[in-house]
N, C-alpha and C positions, 0 to 999 in steps of 0.2 A: 499544414493545418495543425493547430494546437489543440490540446485536449479540451479546452472550453468550447471549441467550435462544434463538437459533436458530443451527444450524450452517451451513445453506445457505439462501439466499433471494435474490431479486432485489428491485429497487425500481422501481416504476412511478410516474412523475410525469405525470398526465393529468387534466384536469378532467372527464373522462367515466369514472366508476368501472367501467363495463362493460369498458373496455380492460384494466384490471388483472386482472379475472377471466378474460378470454380468454387473456392472457399466462400466467397461473398454470396454467391447464388445459393450454395448449400445451406449456409447458416441463416440466411435472411438478414444478416447484419453487415453493414459496410466494412470492408477490410482495406486498410491502408498498406500499400505495397512498398517494400524496400528490396533492393537487389544485392546489397552487400552488408557485411557486419559493420564496417566503418560508417556507412550511411545511417544506420539506426542508432549506433552508439553516440554519434555526434548530437543527436536531438532527442534521445530517449526520455529525458526529464520533462519534455514538453507534453508527454502523452500519458494516458492512464487507460490502457485497453482492457477489454473484457477477457481476451485470450490472445496468445501468440502462436502462430504457425511458423515453424522454423525449419528450413532446409538444412540438412546436415552437411551437404556438399555444396558450398557456395563458390562457383567458379573453379578455376584450376588450382588455386593456392589458398583458399579460405575454408575453414572448418566451422560449421555452426556449433559444434560441441563447445568450443571456447567461448561462445557467446552466451550459452545457457546460464552459467552462474552470475553473469553480469545482469542479464535480464531478470533472473529470479530475485536478485537483490533489489532491483529497481521496482519490480511489480510482484510482491510476494503472494498476492491472491489472484493473479492472472494465470490460468493453466497454460503451460508451455507444451505444445504438441509438436513433436519433431516430424518432419516429412522427408522421406528418403526413398530412393530406388535400391538401396543396399540393405538387404534383409539380414546382414551379418549380425549374429548374436552379440559379439563383443562390442560392436559399434552401438547397438541399442542399449546394452548394459552400461556402457560409458555415459550415454545420454541420460539414463535414469540416475546414475551416480551424481551427475552434474546438476540435477534438479528438474529434469523433464518430467512431465506428468503422464504422457501418452505418446503414441506414434501412429503415423499413417504411412502405408507403403504406396509408392507411385506405381502405376497411374492412380491418381487420387479419385476415389469414388464418392460422389455427393452424399449418398445415404450414410456412408460410414463417417464422413466428415461431420454431418449433422448429429449423429448419435454420440460420437466421442466428444464433440464440443459441448453438448448439453450435459452429458454425464460429468465431465471434469469440471465444468463451470459450477454445477450444483455442489459438488464435493468441496471445492475451495471456498465457495461462498458460505457454506455451513461452517467450515473451519474458521473463517474470518469472523463470523458472528460469535463463535465460542471464545475467541481470543480478544474480543473488544470490550472496553469499558467506556461508558458514555456519561458525560457531565455537561449539561447544557448543549452548546454547539461544538463541544470538543469530544473527539473520539481517540481513545488510547488503544493502540494495538500492542498488547503486552508481549506477543510472540516475537515481533520484529522491532520492538522499542521505537515505535513511530507514533507521534501525536499529531492529529490533523484537526483543522477547523476552517472557518470561512476565509481566513487570511492566508492559509497555506499549510505546509507540512514541516515538521521538525523531527530530527532523529535525536533520541535521548541516550544517555549513558545508562548502564544497568542500574546503578544506584538511583538515578533520577526517575527511571521507570518504576521502580519499587516504591519510591516516595509518592509519586503521583497516583499510582494504583491504590495505595492505602488511603490517600486523601479522597479519591473518588468513591471508594467503598464506604467511607465514613458518612457519606451523604450529608455533608454540611456540618456534622458535629465536630467538636474540637478534638484533635489528636495530639496528645502530649508529645513534646519534642523527643523524649527518651523512647517513646513507642516507635516513632518514625525512625530513629536511629537503629533500633533493634530490628525493625522490619526490613530496612534497607541494607544494613551492614552485618546483621547477624550478631553473634556474641562478642565480636572484637570491640575494643574500646575506640571510640571516635571522639575527637575533640570538637568543641563547639565551633571552632574556626573552620574545620573541615566540613561540618554540617552546614554552616551558613554559606560556604562557597558553593556547595551543591544546590542549596536552596536558591541562591542567586541565579545559577544557570537554569534551574527549572522554571523560575519565574520568567526569565528572559525567553525561554522556549515557548511558554504559554502566551506571552505577549506577541510572539510571532505568528500565532495561529488564531487568536481570539481576543476580542475586546471586552467580552462579558464574563469570562471565567478567570478568576484570580485567586492567588493564595493569600489568605488573610492571617496575619499574626495577632494572636491574642496574648497580650503581655502577661508574662508569668504563668501562662496556662499551656499554650501550644499553638497549633495551626489548624486552619480549616479551609475548605474550598468554597469560595464565594461565587455562586452562579447567579448572575444578574440578567435581567431582561434587557433587550436592546433599548437605547435611548429613544425618547418620544419622537425625536426628529426622524429617526430611522424607521420606526413603526409607522409614522405618518406618511413617509415616502412610500413604504410598501403598500399601505392602504390606498393611496392615491393612484399608484401604478395599477393596482388590481382593479380599481373602479374604472380606470381608463381602458382596461383590457390589454395592458402592455405587459 
């Protein structure tokens, strides 16, 4: 099942399928179960879960600890809650160092699952809101250098993130080229060729996520972010679908 098939769901990675069912009942949110690290890694990009419940000991020769940084990179705002029957402090310390947000000890207790899920989800959602910049249908996550829109998601280089951040903050006003250089590169000298190479990459990334948000060049002045409304054909289609109840 791909991420577009469900609006809200969690992911449970545990070699005991009963754990997934307990978590699903406790949270009131559907949980998609996986029993090995290889299984979830192979298809992780298809999903966007609310949270991840991860067993530290997966089978005889698998460690969930190694999976934490991979899942954290893929889902920066999904709380990762490790599930373990091993209360060893060193094991839990390592889980937190790798990027876990919380832990549950087995046997899993539904009320504790519910409480920790709600608390960690609220914390990360608040952090995501603070790190986000919005322009039209485009959202820039400055903390993780990710720009998303209706067409998908693109990862940006640090310089590209700073350039787009400045353009979004300018709210459609023109930003001189030298100002963008200073904001993105700091005090070091940057050639026009290097600037325009990064500008080309940034424009290509925006084209990959949105048809309505574009970088406009103002000859001899600078650049601005052009946020357009969807074409009439798209609006008409949306209106007709709404009227039909679809």
